[in-house]
C-alpha positions as CSV (number, residue, x, y, z in Angstrom):
1,X,102.9,44.2,94.6
2,X,104.4,44.7,90.9
3,X,100.7,46.0,89.9
4,X,100.8,48.5,92.6
5,X,104.3,50.0,91.8
6,X,103.3,50.2,88.1
7,X,100.0,51.7,89.2
8,X,101.6,54.6,91.1
9,X,104.5,55.2,88.8
10,X,104.4,58.0,86.1
11,X,106.0,55.8,83.5
12,X,104.2,52.8,84.2
13,X,102.0,50.9,81.6
14,X,99.1,50.8,84.1
15,X,97.0,54.1,84.3
16,X,95.4,55.2,87.5
17,X,92.9,57.3,85.4
18,X,92.1,53.9,83.6
19,X,91.5,52.2,86.9
20,X,89.5,54.8,88.5
21,X,87.2,55.0,85.5
22,X,86.7,51.3,85.3
23,X,86.0,51.3,89.1
24,X,83.4,54.1,88.6
25,X,81.6,52.5,85.7
26,X,81.4,49.1,87.6
27,X,80.0,50.9,90.6
28,X,77.5,52.6,88.6
29,X,76.4,49.3,87.0
30,X,76.0,47.5,90.4
31,X,74.0,50.4,91.7
32,X,71.8,50.1,88.6
33,X,71.3,46.2,89.0
34,X,70.6,46.6,92.8
35,X,68.3,49.6,92.4
36,X,66.2,47.9,89.7
37,X,65.7,44.7,91.8
38,X,63.9,46.5,94.7
39,X,60.4,46.1,95.1
40,X,59.7,49.7,94.8
41,X,61.9,51.4,92.3
42,X,62.8,55.1,92.5
43,X,63.7,55.8,88.8
44,X,64.6,59.5,89.2
45,X,67.1,58.7,92.1
46,X,68.6,55.8,90.6
47,X,69.1,57.6,87.3
48,X,70.9,60.5,88.9
49,X,72.9,58.3,91.1
50,X,74.2,56.0,88.4
51,X,74.6,59.3,86.3
52,X,77.0,60.9,89.0
53,X,78.9,57.8,88.6
54,X,79.0,57.7,84.8
55,X,80.2,61.3,84.6
56,X,82.7,60.4,87.1
57,X,84.0,57.5,85.0
58,X,83.8,59.3,81.7
59,X,84.3,62.9,82.6
60,X,87.7,62.3,84.1
61,X,89.2,60.6,81.4
62,X,87.7,63.1,78.7
63,X,89.5,65.9,80.8
64,X,92.9,63.9,81.0
65,X,92.8,63.3,77.2
66,X,92.2,67.1,76.4
67,X,95.1,68.2,79.0
68,X,97.1,66.0,77.3
69,X,96.4,66.9,73.9
70,X,97.1,70.7,74.9
71,X,100.4,69.7,76.3
72,X,101.4,67.9,73.1
73,X,100.6,71.0,71.0
74,X,102.4,73.4,73.5
75,X,105.5,71.2,73.2
76,X,105.2,71.1,69.4
77,X,105.2,74.9,69.0
78,X,107.6,75.6,71.3
79,X,109.9,73.0,69.4
80,X,109.4,74.9,66.2
81,X,110.2,78.3,68.0
82,X,113.3,77.2,69.3
83,X,114.8,76.1,66.2
84,X,117.2,78.4,64.3
85,X,116.3,79.4,60.7
């Protein structure tokens, strides 16, 4: 129960983005393993499906980091403007 509260809170150590990225990565690995164990392997379809899950796993995290970095830069620049000389 505490894990779920930490997961959904803004200030918790647990990050929802990390959890979703991890789940997308694990889903991609599972799809790849299942797809490669089929008698007839469709490599193009399998690679597209795994690529979709991998791009969701890493693309979301990259987007989050870039937004956080831009937010920090905006705060730093507004702090320097507000200070009297």
